[in-house]
C-alpha positions, -999 to 999 in steps of 0.1 A, spaced: 555 523 855 522 505 864 521 471 882 504 458 851 534 466 829 558 451 854 537 419 854 537 417 816 574 424 815 582 396 840 560 371 821 578 380 789 612 376 805 604 341 818 598 325 784 618 292 782 632 298 748 652 329 759 669 309 787 678 281 763 695 305 740 714 322 768 727 288 778 737 279 743 756 311 738 774 309 771 784 274 762 799 284 729 835 292 721 832 330 723 804 335 748 810 372 755 810 383 719 780 362 711 760 374 741 768 410 733 756 404 697 724 387 709 715 414 735 724 444 713 706 433 682 675 421 702 673 452 724 676 476 694 649 457 675 625 454 704 630 490 714 626 503 678 594 483 674 579 494 707 589 530 704 577 531 668 543 517 676 539 541 706 549 571 684 525 561 656 496 558 681 506 591 697 511 610 665 479 597 649 459 605 680 442 571 679 435 568 716 417 598 730 420 582 764 390 558 760 388 530 785 364 510 764 390 503 737 416 494 763 392 471 781 383 454 748 420 448 739 427 434 774 396 412 773 404 398 738 440 392 748 431 376 781 406 352 765 430 343 738 457 335 764 434 314 785 422 296 754 457 286 744 467 276 780 436 254 783 441 239 749 477 231 756 469 217 791 442 194 777 461 184 746 437 202 723 462 224 706 470 206 674 505 192 672 511 210 639 500 243 654 525 238 683 552 229 659 544 259 637 545 282 667 579 268 678 595 263 643 615 295 644 630 289 679 638 253 668 657 265 637 675 290 659 685 263 684 699 242 656 719 272 642 732 279 677 750 246 678 779 264 660 769 300 664 784 331 648 779 367 659 754 371 630 734 340 642 734 353 678 721 387 666 694 370 645 684 350 675 680 382 696 657 396 670 637 364 662 630 357 699 618 392 705 593 397 678 562 416 691 539 389 707 507 390 725 521 403 758 543 430 742 514 443 721 491 444 752 518 462 771 522 488 743 485 493 743 487 500 781 516 524 776 495 543 751 462 540 770 463 573 790 475 591 758 508 601 775 534 625 760 557 609 735 586 612 761 567 594 788 557 566 764 593 561 753 604 560 789 579 533 797 589 513 766 625 515 779 615 503 814 594 474 800 624 463 778 647 465 808 626 439 826 622 418 794 659 417 789 669 414 826 678 376 824 702 378 794 718 410 807 722 396 843 735 363 829 762 381 809 771 403 839 775 373 862 794 354 835 820 382 832 826 379 870 823 342 875 822 323 842 823 287 854 798 290 882 774 311 861 775 286 832 768 257 857 739 276 872 724 284 838 729 248 828 710 235 858 681 260 854 679 253 817 678 216 823 649 220 847 631 244 823 636 221 794 619 193 813 590 215 824 587 239 794 551 229 787 539 235 822 558 268 823 541 280 790 507 270 804 514 288 836 525 320 819 496 321 796 472 312 824 484 340 847 484 366 819 450 354 807 434 357 841 448 391 848 440 406 813 405 391 813 397 405 848 412 438 839 394 440 806 360 431 821 365 456 849 373 484 824 343 476 802 320 474 832 332 507 845 
């Protein structure tokens, strides 16, 4: 697995919404059952989406190993990420657009005040829809036109990183429920107070890396 995919996986894993949902589920009446539903449904969905896209690209032979296409995808993704980060930092992202981007997580958080297993499963799916970073990662997985087996293995590895925080939180909760809940509460409180800066930082780091990578691929 390349360093680029690891970086994209880590950036995906650090999204504030995921941590907020983990805290909400661990604070509910049946945290183990809800966390299992959240993780299982989300993992199945994100894996099915990623593997499906990789297999379609591989089966249709759309890549042919061209670095120009990869560079263009990286460059477009990087510029888009930098543009959003800059707009959010300078207050130029319209309020309605920000609310529209976060409307689904907001509805999920309201539903998680009294969660059921079905709501937790829905949250796992809704918060792991294919976004910019996942699509760029899938493009990188398919870039060298690998075998289907290798592509699937890389999708599994990427998702292991993406889901590392919820899975680790559940594992620690099973061992030390009170201390884990307190630790998640403290981290979630800090994240909630700095979520704007975190989002800006994530998009800025991803944007810089993808822009440089894309420009280098196109220049080469």
